[in-house]
C-alpha positions, 0 to 999 in steps of 0.5 A: 684122859680123866677118869670119873668114878660112877658116884662123881657122875651121879654127883654131876647129875645131882649138882646139875638138878640143883642149879636147875632148880635154883635157877627155875625157883628164882625165875618163879619169883623166888619160890622157896620150895624150889630154891630150898630143894635146889640148895640141898641138891647142889650141896649133895651133888657137891659132895658126891663129886668131890667127897664129903671130907673134901667138901667139908674141908673146903668149906670150913677152911680158916680164911673162908669161915666168913664166906662159908657162913654167909652161904650156909646162912643164906641156905638156912634162910631159904629153908626157913622160907626167907627166899630173897634175903637167903638167896642174896646171903648165899650169892655173896657167899658163893662168890667169896667162896669161889673168888680164890679159885680164879674162876669167877674173874671178870674183866671189871675185877681184873682191871681194878679200874677206879671208874668202875662202879663195881669196885666198891661193891667187890670190896676193892675201895681200899685197894684202889685208894692205894694204886689210884693214879693222879688226874690227867696222869693216865686215868683211862689207861688205868681202866684198860679202856680207851673209850671212857670219855676222857682224854688219856693224855695232854699231848696235842693231837695230830692235825689230819693230813690232806691225802686222798680225795678228801681235799678235792671235795672242798670248794 
């Protein structure tokens, strides 16, 4: 069993309140005060859970500086009462920060589907150009979905058998 210190328990509560205020502020048409309070609580709770040094080292790793700047820039914009733009930047930064942990993997992202409209948004367009399959050579199978509205191969379909009572009903 994992032992959790009292400070970490407090951090979980503070982070939970931060997420609540962020969601509540979003539901109330991007209320800047609730969003700012939620952001501050979320960051404070995170530092209680994993510690100040680890929080700092998580956000300011060299390969995460772009995501951190988007996230913290979004927090700053929310604090300056630009809630909609701030939350957009924050959301992008949040997903960019936590994509390396593997916690935010969605089915559309894990398949690397060339038919998915999300591939451009998620920045996979360059990867897709390198791994695309030629037309008619398994397009649908590359997506991991058989129900995309096109045939998965050019082989002929077998004719239906006349088994059962289906042939008796013919008149």
